[in-house]
GUVO-762856 format. One record per residue: x negated, z, y negated of N, C-alpha, C in turn. Coordinates in Angstrom, 2 decimals. Layout:
BEGIN
<pt><n_xx>X</n_xx><n_zz>Z</n_zz><n_yy>Y</n_yy><ca_xx>X</ca_xx><ca_zz>Z</ca_zz><ca_yy>Y</ca_yy><c_xx>X</c_xx><c_zz>Z</c_zz><c_yy>Y</c_yy></pt>
...
# end
This chain:
BEGIN
<pt><n_xx>-103.95</n_xx><n_zz>100.23</n_zz><n_yy>-104.43</n_yy><ca_xx>-103.72</ca_xx><ca_zz>99.19</ca_zz><ca_yy>-103.44</ca_yy><c_xx>-102.87</c_xx><c_zz>99.77</c_zz><c_yy>-102.33</c_yy></pt>
<pt><n_xx>-102.03</n_xx><n_zz>98.97</n_zz><n_yy>-101.79</n_yy><ca_xx>-101.15</ca_xx><ca_zz>99.39</ca_zz><ca_yy>-100.71</ca_yy><c_xx>-101.89</c_xx><c_zz>99.40</c_zz><c_yy>-99.37</c_yy></pt>
<pt><n_xx>-101.32</n_xx><n_zz>100.10</n_zz><n_yy>-98.40</n_yy><ca_xx>-101.91</ca_xx><ca_zz>100.13</ca_zz><ca_yy>-97.07</ca_yy><c_xx>-101.30</c_xx><c_zz>99.07</c_zz><c_yy>-96.17</c_yy></pt>
<pt><n_xx>-100.40</n_xx><n_zz>98.25</n_zz><n_yy>-96.70</n_yy><ca_xx>-99.77</ca_xx><ca_zz>97.20</ca_zz><ca_yy>-95.90</ca_yy><c_xx>-100.79</c_xx><c_zz>96.11</c_zz><c_yy>-95.59</c_yy></pt>
<pt><n_xx>-100.72</n_xx><n_zz>95.57</n_zz><n_yy>-94.39</n_yy><ca_xx>-101.65</ca_xx><ca_zz>94.48</ca_zz><ca_yy>-94.03</ca_yy><c_xx>-101.44</c_xx><c_zz>93.25</c_zz><c_yy>-94.91</c_yy></pt>
<pt><n_xx>-102.49</n_xx><n_zz>92.48</n_zz><n_yy>-95.08</n_yy><ca_xx>-102.37</ca_xx><ca_zz>91.23</ca_zz><ca_yy>-95.82</ca_yy><c_xx>-101.64</c_xx><c_zz>90.21</c_zz><c_yy>-94.94</c_yy></pt>
<pt><n_xx>-100.72</n_xx><n_zz>89.44</n_zz><n_yy>-95.52</n_yy><ca_xx>-99.95</ca_xx><ca_zz>88.48</ca_zz><ca_yy>-94.71</ca_yy><c_xx>-100.72</c_xx><c_zz>87.22</c_zz><c_yy>-94.33</c_yy></pt>
<pt><n_xx>-101.78</n_xx><n_zz>86.90</n_zz><n_yy>-95.08</n_yy><ca_xx>-102.56</ca_xx><ca_zz>85.71</ca_zz><ca_yy>-94.77</ca_yy><c_xx>-103.98</c_xx><c_zz>85.85</c_zz><c_yy>-95.33</c_yy></pt>
<pt><n_xx>-104.86</n_xx><n_zz>84.98</n_zz><n_yy>-94.86</n_yy><ca_xx>-106.26</ca_xx><ca_zz>85.09</ca_zz><ca_yy>-95.26</ca_yy><c_xx>-106.46</c_xx><c_zz>84.79</c_zz><c_yy>-96.74</c_yy></pt>
<pt><n_xx>-105.61</n_xx><n_zz>83.96</n_zz><n_yy>-97.33</n_yy><ca_xx>-105.75</ca_xx><ca_zz>83.64</ca_zz><ca_yy>-98.75</ca_yy><c_xx>-105.55</c_xx><c_zz>84.89</c_zz><c_yy>-99.61</c_yy></pt>
<pt><n_xx>-104.51</n_xx><n_zz>85.64</n_zz><n_yy>-99.31</n_yy><ca_xx>-104.22</ca_xx><ca_zz>86.86</ca_zz><ca_yy>-100.06</ca_yy><c_xx>-105.34</c_xx><c_zz>87.89</c_zz><c_yy>-99.90</c_yy></pt>
<pt><n_xx>-105.85</n_xx><n_zz>88.01</n_zz><n_yy>-98.69</n_yy><ca_xx>-106.94</ca_xx><ca_zz>88.95</ca_zz><ca_yy>-98.44</ca_yy><c_xx>-108.19</c_xx><c_zz>88.53</c_zz><c_yy>-99.21</c_yy></pt>
<pt><n_xx>-108.51</n_xx><n_zz>87.25</n_zz><n_yy>-99.18</n_yy><ca_xx>-109.69</ca_xx><ca_zz>86.75</ca_zz><ca_yy>-99.89</ca_yy><c_xx>-109.56</c_xx><c_zz>86.97</c_zz><c_yy>-101.39</c_yy></pt>
<pt><n_xx>-108.39</n_xx><n_zz>86.70</n_zz><n_yy>-101.94</n_yy><ca_xx>-108.19</ca_xx><ca_zz>86.90</ca_zz><ca_yy>-103.37</ca_yy><c_xx>-108.29</c_xx><c_zz>88.37</c_zz><c_yy>-103.76</c_yy></pt>
<pt><n_xx>-107.81</n_xx><n_zz>89.26</n_zz><n_yy>-102.90</n_yy><ca_xx>-107.92</ca_xx><ca_zz>90.70</ca_zz><ca_yy>-103.18</ca_yy><c_xx>-109.38</c_xx><c_zz>91.11</c_zz><c_yy>-103.25</c_yy></pt>
<pt><n_xx>-110.18</n_xx><n_zz>90.59</n_zz><n_yy>-102.35</n_yy><ca_xx>-111.62</ca_xx><ca_zz>90.91</ca_zz><ca_yy>-102.37</ca_yy><c_xx>-112.30</c_xx><c_zz>90.32</c_zz><c_yy>-103.60</c_yy></pt>
<pt><n_xx>-111.96</n_xx><n_zz>89.09</n_zz><n_yy>-103.94</n_yy><ca_xx>-112.58</ca_xx><ca_zz>88.43</ca_zz><ca_yy>-105.09</ca_yy><c_xx>-112.16</c_xx><c_zz>89.07</c_zz><c_yy>-106.41</c_yy></pt>
<pt><n_xx>-110.90</n_xx><n_zz>89.48</n_zz><n_yy>-106.51</n_yy><ca_xx>-110.38</ca_xx><ca_zz>90.03</ca_zz><ca_yy>-107.77</ca_yy><c_xx>-110.65</c_xx><c_zz>91.52</c_zz><c_yy>-107.93</c_yy></pt>
<pt><n_xx>-111.01</n_xx><n_zz>92.19</n_zz><n_yy>-106.85</n_yy><ca_xx>-111.27</ca_xx><ca_zz>93.62</ca_zz><ca_yy>-106.92</ca_yy><c_xx>-112.68</c_xx><c_zz>93.90</c_zz><c_yy>-107.40</c_yy></pt>
<pt><n_xx>-112.96</n_xx><n_zz>95.17</n_zz><n_yy>-107.52</n_yy><ca_xx>-114.28</ca_xx><ca_zz>95.60</ca_zz><ca_yy>-107.98</ca_yy><c_xx>-115.13</c_xx><c_zz>95.94</c_zz><c_yy>-106.75</c_yy></pt>
<pt><n_xx>-115.42</n_xx><n_zz>94.90</n_zz><n_yy>-105.96</n_yy><ca_xx>-116.16</ca_xx><ca_zz>95.07</ca_zz><ca_yy>-104.71</ca_yy><c_xx>-117.48</c_xx><c_zz>94.34</c_zz><c_yy>-104.81</c_yy></pt>
<pt><n_xx>-118.53</n_xx><n_zz>94.97</n_zz><n_yy>-104.31</n_yy><ca_xx>-119.84</ca_xx><ca_zz>94.31</ca_zz><ca_yy>-104.29</ca_yy><c_xx>-119.84</c_xx><c_zz>93.25</c_zz><c_yy>-103.20</c_yy></pt>
<pt><n_xx>-120.11</n_xx><n_zz>92.03</n_zz><n_yy>-103.60</n_yy><ca_xx>-120.14</ca_xx><ca_zz>90.91</ca_zz><ca_yy>-102.66</ca_yy><c_xx>-121.43</c_xx><c_zz>90.12</c_zz><c_yy>-102.87</c_yy></pt>
<pt><n_xx>-121.98</n_xx><n_zz>89.65</n_zz><n_yy>-101.78</n_yy><ca_xx>-123.13</ca_xx><ca_zz>88.76</ca_zz><ca_yy>-101.89</ca_yy><c_xx>-122.64</c_xx><c_zz>87.38</c_zz><c_yy>-102.34</c_yy></pt>
<pt><n_xx>-123.57</n_xx><n_zz>86.56</n_zz><n_yy>-102.77</n_yy><ca_xx>-123.21</ca_xx><ca_zz>85.20</ca_zz><ca_yy>-103.16</ca_yy><c_xx>-122.58</c_xx><c_zz>84.46</c_zz><c_yy>-101.97</c_yy></pt>
<pt><n_xx>-123.17</n_xx><n_zz>84.65</n_zz><n_yy>-100.79</n_yy><ca_xx>-122.66</ca_xx><ca_zz>83.99</ca_zz><ca_yy>-99.59</ca_yy><c_xx>-121.23</c_xx><c_zz>84.46</c_zz><c_yy>-99.27</c_yy></pt>
<pt><n_xx>-120.97</n_xx><n_zz>85.76</n_zz><n_yy>-99.39</n_yy><ca_xx>-119.63</ca_xx><ca_zz>86.28</ca_zz><ca_yy>-99.15</ca_yy><c_xx>-118.65</c_xx><c_zz>85.74</c_zz><c_yy>-100.19</c_yy></pt>
<pt><n_xx>-119.08</n_xx><n_zz>85.64</n_zz><n_yy>-101.44</n_yy><ca_xx>-118.23</ca_xx><ca_zz>85.09</ca_zz><ca_yy>-102.49</ca_yy><c_xx>-117.87</c_xx><c_zz>83.64</c_zz><c_yy>-102.23</c_yy></pt>
<pt><n_xx>-118.83</n_xx><n_zz>82.87</n_zz><n_yy>-101.77</n_yy><ca_xx>-118.56</ca_xx><ca_zz>81.46</ca_zz><ca_yy>-101.44</ca_yy><c_xx>-117.59</c_xx><c_zz>81.36</c_zz><c_yy>-100.27</c_yy></pt>
<pt><n_xx>-117.79</n_xx><n_zz>82.19</n_zz><n_yy>-99.28</n_yy><ca_xx>-116.91</ca_xx><ca_zz>82.23</ca_zz><ca_yy>-98.11</ca_yy><c_xx>-115.48</c_xx><c_zz>82.57</c_zz><c_yy>-98.54</c_yy></pt>
<pt><n_xx>-115.34</n_xx><n_zz>83.60</n_zz><n_yy>-99.35</n_yy><ca_xx>-114.00</ca_xx><ca_zz>84.02</ca_zz><ca_yy>-99.80</ca_yy><c_xx>-113.36</c_xx><c_zz>82.97</c_zz><c_yy>-100.69</c_yy></pt>
<pt><n_xx>-114.15</n_xx><n_zz>82.30</n_zz><n_yy>-101.52</n_yy><ca_xx>-113.61</ca_xx><ca_zz>81.22</ca_zz><ca_yy>-102.35</ca_yy><c_xx>-113.05</c_xx><c_zz>80.10</c_zz><c_yy>-101.50</c_yy></pt>
<pt><n_xx>-113.76</n_xx><n_zz>79.77</n_zz><n_yy>-100.43</n_yy><ca_xx>-113.27</ca_xx><ca_zz>78.73</ca_zz><ca_yy>-99.51</ca_yy><c_xx>-111.96</c_xx><c_zz>79.17</c_zz><c_yy>-98.86</c_yy></pt>
<pt><n_xx>-111.91</n_xx><n_zz>80.43</n_zz><n_yy>-98.41</n_yy><ca_xx>-110.70</ca_xx><ca_zz>80.93</ca_zz><ca_yy>-97.77</ca_yy><c_xx>-109.51</c_xx><c_zz>80.92</c_zz><c_yy>-98.73</c_yy></pt>
<pt><n_xx>-109.78</n_xx><n_zz>81.18</n_zz><n_yy>-100.00</n_yy><ca_xx>-108.71</ca_xx><ca_zz>81.26</ca_zz><ca_yy>-100.99</ca_yy><c_xx>-108.03</c_xx><c_zz>79.91</c_zz><c_yy>-101.22</c_yy></pt>
<pt><n_xx>-108.74</n_xx><n_zz>78.81</n_zz><n_yy>-100.99</n_yy><ca_xx>-108.17</ca_xx><ca_zz>77.49</ca_zz><ca_yy>-101.27</ca_yy><c_xx>-107.88</c_xx><c_zz>76.66</c_zz><c_yy>-100.03</c_yy></pt>
<pt><n_xx>-108.38</n_xx><n_zz>77.07</n_zz><n_yy>-98.88</n_yy><ca_xx>-108.23</ca_xx><ca_zz>76.28</ca_zz><ca_yy>-97.66</ca_yy><c_xx>-107.17</c_xx><c_zz>76.92</c_zz><c_yy>-96.74</c_yy></pt>
<pt><n_xx>-106.04</n_xx><n_zz>76.23</n_zz><n_yy>-96.53</n_yy><ca_xx>-104.97</ca_xx><ca_zz>76.80</ca_zz><ca_yy>-95.71</ca_yy><c_xx>-105.23</c_xx><c_zz>76.68</c_zz><c_yy>-94.20</c_yy></pt>
<pt><n_xx>-106.31</n_xx><n_zz>76.05</n_zz><n_yy>-93.80</n_yy><ca_xx>-106.60</ca_xx><ca_zz>75.86</ca_zz><ca_yy>-92.37</ca_yy><c_xx>-106.75</c_xx><c_zz>77.22</c_zz><c_yy>-91.67</c_yy></pt>
<pt><n_xx>-106.36</n_xx><n_zz>77.29</n_zz><n_yy>-90.41</n_yy><ca_xx>-106.53</ca_xx><ca_zz>78.55</ca_zz><ca_yy>-89.66</ca_yy><c_xx>-108.00</c_xx><c_zz>78.96</c_zz><c_yy>-89.58</c_yy></pt>
<pt><n_xx>-108.23</n_xx><n_zz>80.25</n_zz><n_yy>-89.49</n_yy><ca_xx>-109.59</ca_xx><ca_zz>80.77</ca_zz><ca_yy>-89.41</ca_yy><c_xx>-110.11</c_xx><c_zz>80.69</c_zz><c_yy>-87.98</c_yy></pt>
<pt><n_xx>-111.39</n_xx><n_zz>80.46</n_zz><n_yy>-87.87</n_yy><ca_xx>-112.05</ca_xx><ca_zz>80.53</ca_zz><ca_yy>-86.57</ca_yy><c_xx>-112.22</c_xx><c_zz>82.01</c_zz><c_yy>-86.23</c_yy></pt>
<pt><n_xx>-112.49</n_xx><n_zz>82.35</n_zz><n_yy>-84.98</n_yy><ca_xx>-112.74</ca_xx><ca_zz>83.75</ca_zz><ca_yy>-84.64</ca_yy><c_xx>-113.89</c_xx><c_zz>84.36</c_zz><c_yy>-85.44</c_yy></pt>
<pt><n_xx>-114.94</n_xx><n_zz>83.60</n_zz><n_yy>-85.68</n_yy><ca_xx>-116.06</ca_xx><ca_zz>84.11</ca_zz><ca_yy>-86.47</ca_yy><c_xx>-115.64</c_xx><c_zz>84.39</c_zz><c_yy>-87.91</c_yy></pt>
<pt><n_xx>-114.83</n_xx><n_zz>83.51</n_zz><n_yy>-88.49</n_yy><ca_xx>-114.34</ca_xx><ca_zz>83.73</ca_zz><ca_yy>-89.85</ca_yy><c_xx>-113.43</c_xx><c_zz>84.96</c_zz><c_yy>-89.91</c_yy></pt>
<pt><n_xx>-112.55</n_xx><n_zz>85.11</n_zz><n_yy>-88.92</n_yy><ca_xx>-111.68</ca_xx><ca_zz>86.28</ca_zz><ca_yy>-88.86</ca_yy><c_xx>-112.51</c_xx><c_zz>87.56</c_zz><c_yy>-88.81</c_yy></pt>
<pt><n_xx>-113.57</n_xx><n_zz>87.54</n_zz><n_yy>-88.01</n_yy><ca_xx>-114.43</ca_xx><ca_zz>88.70</ca_zz><ca_yy>-87.86</ca_yy><c_xx>-115.12</c_xx><c_zz>89.05</c_zz><c_yy>-89.18</c_yy></pt>
<pt><n_xx>-115.66</n_xx><n_zz>88.05</n_zz><n_yy>-89.85</n_yy><ca_xx>-116.36</ca_xx><ca_zz>88.30</ca_zz><ca_yy>-91.11</ca_yy><c_xx>-115.39</c_xx><c_zz>88.82</c_zz><c_yy>-92.17</c_yy></pt>
<pt><n_xx>-114.22</n_xx><n_zz>88.21</n_zz><n_yy>-92.26</n_yy><ca_xx>-113.23</ca_xx><ca_zz>88.66</ca_zz><ca_yy>-93.23</ca_yy><c_xx>-112.82</c_xx><c_zz>90.11</c_zz><c_yy>-92.93</c_yy></pt>
<pt><n_xx>-112.61</n_xx><n_zz>90.43</n_zz><n_yy>-91.66</n_yy><ca_xx>-112.25</ca_xx><ca_zz>91.80</ca_zz><ca_yy>-91.29</ca_yy><c_xx>-113.34</c_xx><c_zz>92.78</c_zz><c_yy>-91.71</c_yy></pt>
<pt><n_xx>-114.60</n_xx><n_zz>92.42</n_zz><n_yy>-91.50</n_yy><ca_xx>-115.71</ca_xx><ca_zz>93.30</ca_zz><ca_yy>-91.90</ca_yy><c_xx>-115.73</c_xx><c_zz>93.52</c_zz><c_yy>-93.41</c_yy></pt>
<pt><n_xx>-115.49</n_xx><n_zz>92.45</n_zz><n_yy>-94.17</n_yy><ca_xx>-115.46</ca_xx><ca_zz>92.58</ca_zz><ca_yy>-95.63</ca_yy><c_xx>-114.31</c_xx><c_zz>93.46</c_zz><c_yy>-96.09</c_yy></pt>
<pt><n_xx>-113.15</n_xx><n_zz>93.34</n_zz><n_yy>-95.45</n_yy><ca_xx>-111.99</ca_xx><ca_zz>94.16</ca_zz><ca_yy>-95.80</ca_yy><c_xx>-112.26</c_xx><c_zz>95.64</c_zz><c_yy>-95.49</c_yy></pt>
<pt><n_xx>-112.84</n_xx><n_zz>95.91</n_zz><n_yy>-94.34</n_yy><ca_xx>-113.15</ca_xx><ca_zz>97.30</ca_zz><ca_yy>-93.97</ca_yy><c_xx>-114.15</c_xx><c_zz>97.88</c_zz><c_yy>-94.94</c_yy></pt>
<pt><n_xx>-115.19</n_xx><n_zz>97.12</n_zz><n_yy>-95.25</n_yy><ca_xx>-116.24</ca_xx><ca_zz>97.59</ca_zz><ca_yy>-96.16</ca_yy><c_xx>-115.67</c_xx><c_zz>97.92</c_zz><c_yy>-97.54</c_yy></pt>
<pt><n_xx>-114.63</n_xx><n_zz>97.18</n_zz><n_yy>-97.96</n_yy><ca_xx>-114.02</ca_xx><ca_zz>97.39</ca_zz><ca_yy>-99.26</ca_yy><c_xx>-112.85</c_xx><c_zz>98.38</c_zz><c_yy>-99.20</c_yy></pt>
<pt><n_xx>-112.61</n_xx><n_zz>98.96</n_zz><n_yy>-98.03</n_yy><ca_xx>-111.50</ca_xx><ca_zz>99.91</ca_zz><ca_yy>-97.81</ca_yy><c_xx>-110.15</c_xx><c_zz>99.29</c_zz><c_yy>-98.16</c_yy></pt>
<pt><n_xx>-109.99</n_xx><n_zz>98.03</n_zz><n_yy>-97.78</n_yy><ca_xx>-108.73</ca_xx><ca_zz>97.33</ca_zz><ca_yy>-97.98</ca_yy><c_xx>-107.98</c_xx><c_zz>97.22</c_zz><c_yy>-96.66</c_yy></pt>
<pt><n_xx>-106.67</n_xx><n_zz>96.95</n_zz><n_yy>-96.73</n_yy><ca_xx>-105.88</ca_xx><ca_zz>96.82</ca_zz><ca_yy>-95.50</ca_yy><c_xx>-106.36</c_xx><c_zz>95.67</c_zz><c_yy>-94.62</c_yy></pt>
<pt><n_xx>-105.93</n_xx><n_zz>95.68</n_zz><n_yy>-93.39</n_yy><ca_xx>-106.30</ca_xx><ca_zz>94.64</ca_zz><ca_yy>-92.43</ca_yy><c_xx>-105.55</c_xx><c_zz>93.35</c_zz><c_yy>-92.72</c_yy></pt>
<pt><n_xx>-105.95</n_xx><n_zz>92.32</n_zz><n_yy>-92.02</n_yy><ca_xx>-105.28</ca_xx><ca_zz>91.02</ca_zz><ca_yy>-92.09</ca_yy><c_xx>-104.38</c_xx><c_zz>90.88</c_zz><c_yy>-90.87</c_yy></pt>
<pt><n_xx>-103.15</n_xx><n_zz>90.43</n_zz><n_yy>-91.08</n_yy><ca_xx>-102.26</ca_xx><ca_zz>90.15</ca_zz><ca_yy>-89.96</ca_yy><c_xx>-102.63</c_xx><c_zz>88.77</c_zz><c_yy>-89.44</c_yy></pt>
<pt><n_xx>-103.09</n_xx><n_zz>88.70</n_zz><n_yy>-88.19</n_yy><ca_xx>-103.49</ca_xx><ca_zz>87.44</ca_zz><ca_yy>-87.59</ca_yy><c_xx>-102.26</c_xx><c_zz>86.79</c_zz><c_yy>-86.98</c_yy></pt>
<pt><n_xx>-102.11</n_xx><n_zz>85.47</n_zz><n_yy>-87.18</n_yy><ca_xx>-100.98</ca_xx><ca_zz>84.77</ca_zz><ca_yy>-86.60</ca_yy><c_xx>-100.95</c_xx><c_zz>85.00</c_zz><c_yy>-85.11</c_yy></pt>
<pt><n_xx>-99.74</n_xx><n_zz>85.20</n_zz><n_yy>-84.57</n_yy><ca_xx>-99.61</ca_xx><ca_zz>85.51</ca_zz><ca_yy>-83.16</ca_yy><c_xx>-99.52</c_xx><c_zz>87.01</c_zz><c_yy>-82.94</c_yy></pt>
<pt><n_xx>-99.63</n_xx><n_zz>87.76</n_zz><n_yy>-84.04</n_yy><ca_xx>-99.48</ca_xx><ca_zz>89.22</ca_zz><ca_yy>-83.98</ca_yy><c_xx>-100.77</c_xx><c_zz>89.95</c_zz><c_yy>-83.73</c_yy></pt>
<pt><n_xx>-100.95</n_xx><n_zz>91.02</n_zz><n_yy>-84.47</n_yy><ca_xx>-102.11</ca_xx><ca_zz>91.90</ca_zz><ca_yy>-84.27</ca_yy><c_xx>-101.64</c_xx><c_zz>93.30</c_zz><c_yy>-84.18</c_yy></pt>
# end
């Protein structure tokens, strides 16, 4: 996997779902929703996704407006 940040939440969610990462059922449902819903993330959703990415040793997510 590359160290480049993910360009959007959909790509990040799909990387987590398609990788060999341990996920709870709740996390899987959350990521499935992110993969199909283009709506912007709430701060709480951004935080949870960031935690899942860190836990899986994946790159960060680039948040719109610059991070």
